[in-house]
N, C-alpha and C positions, 0 to 999 in steps of 0.2 A: 792917419793909422787905421781909426773906426771906419770911417767911409770905406776903405778899400774890402775890410774885412765883412761888411755888410752886402756890398755889391759883389764879392765872389760868393758869399751863402745865397744870394736871391740867383745867380745863375746857375749854381749846383742843386736848388731848389728845383727850379723849373727844368732842367736836363734830367733829375730826377725822375718829375713827373714824366716827360716824354719816355724815358726809357721804361718805366712801369706798362706806359700805356702800348709800347711795341711788345712789350715782353708778355702782357697778360693771355694774348690769345695763343699764343705760343705754349704757355703752360695750361693754359685751358685744352689744348687739343692733345697735348702729351697725355692729361689726366683722362680723355675721353678713350683716347687708344689704348692704354693702359686697363681701363674697365672692360672694354670690349676682350681684351686678352684673358683677363680674370674671369669673365662671363664665357668664355669657350671652355676654360679649365674646368670651371665648375660644372658645367653641364657634361662634358667627358664624364668627371668625377662621379656625377649622378648616375649617369649610365651603367659605369663599372660596379656601383653598387646594387645597380638593379639588375642586371643581367647576374651578378655573383649570388645575390640573394634568389633568383628562381632557381638557378644551377643546385644551389643549395640543397633547398626544398626539393626539388624533384629527385635529386639524389640519395635521399633518407626514403622514399617511397618505393613501393613494390606495383602500386598499379596506378593508374591515372586517368580520370574520368573527364568528361568535356568541363563538368562543373566546377570539378576540381582544380581543372586548368584555368576556367574564367575566373575564378574566385581568387586564385593565387595573381593572376594578372590583374585585376582589380584593386588588390591591396600592395602592389609592388610598383605598378605603371600608372599615375594619375590620369584622369580624364583631361585634365587642363595644361597648357603649356608643354605638352610633349611634341606639338611640330607632326613634321611628316615623319614616320618612323616604321619598320619593321622589325619583326622579332622573329627569327628562327631558332627553332629549338630541334635537338637532334640528339638520338640514343645511338650510338657509334661502340661498337665490339672493339676487344681490343686486337683483333686481327683485322681492323680498319673497313671492316662491312659495316656501312647504314643499316641499323635494324627499322629506324624509320624516322622521320623528318617531319617536323608542323612547321606553318609559317601564320603570324599574325601580325595585327598592325593595318595602319592605315594607308599604307602605300607598299605592295608587293613587290615593286622594282627596285628597289634600294639596294637589298643587301643580297645579291645573286648569286658571288663566286662560290660559295658553297651548298649551292640548293640543289639537291640529286636525289633519286626516288631512293624507294628502300631496296635493298640488296645489292646496291653500288658501292664503290670503295670512296672512302670519304677523301677530298681532294684538298683537305687544308691540313695544316699542322695539328698534332695530337701529341701531350707529353709521353703515352703509355702505349704507342701504335707496335705492334710487332707483326707484320703481315705471316710471317713464315712461322713462327711457333706461339702467335698470340691466340688465346683462347676466345670461344664464341659464348662464354657464361661470364666474361669479366667484360663490362662496357663503363661508358663514360657518357655523361650528360654534358652536350654541348648547347651553349645559349650566346647567340649573336643579337647584339640590338644596335640597330645603324640607323642613323638619323640624318637629314637632309641639312646641311649647314646653312643655308642659306636661308631658314625662316627662323634664324636665331636673332633675336632683336638687337641690336648693336646700336651705341651712342656717338662713337666717333668714326663712323664710315667705314669700319673695316666690314668685309664680307668674305664670309667662308663658303666658297665655291665647294670644296669637296664635301663628302659625309664624314659623319664623327661615328665610330666603330669602337662595340666595346664587345671583348669576348671573354667568358667565365667557362672552364670544364671543371667537373667533378664527377670522382669515381661513383658509381651506383654501388650501394651497400649491397644490395643481392642479385646478383645476375644482371637482368634487362629490366627495363620498366616496361610493363605491361600495358597497353591502352585499351579502354571499352570498345564497344563495338562503333560507336559513334567517330570517336577518334583513329580507331583503326582502318575505318573506311577512307576516312580523310588522308591519312597516310598511306594509303593504298595497301593494307594489310590484311584483307577482308579475309583470305582464307587463314591468318596467322592469328587471328583475333583471339583464338583459344587457348593459345601458347601461356 
């Protein structure tokens, strides 16, 4: 009886080692895929935080200078690990008219759906737009931050083929946000820079 138990124990011990050896790669692969999913979600969350911070700060301002915008972007968007990105900032009136729009980033071809010249109608969705009865002196800051998903480092072999996009909208506290001469020229507002 003792011999039978010992033999059974040895057989089960050997099969346990084989099962562990077979299951280990599956467990490691599942862990790597889960890590990739968490990495993408964290990057999306960081983008939403950055877009929200930029929109919140700009909505509280009455004027925006080139130096002020550069300082804000330096404080909110780090120089490293940002990958290929585009940032669009627009001041849209309540009647859906784009007052101005600026674009920043190291790739200006990512986020092009809502890029329109000043005076055009905003093509995207906004929470307070009313084209008929909307007021020109009520406006919103719209910040769109887009990033190529293909340059996010992954462990498990997943690839993000699409872009990651974060949008933040805040109502401007006082009418519209006036740009300095340099930014006004960039946005196509040379004649409106004194408004």
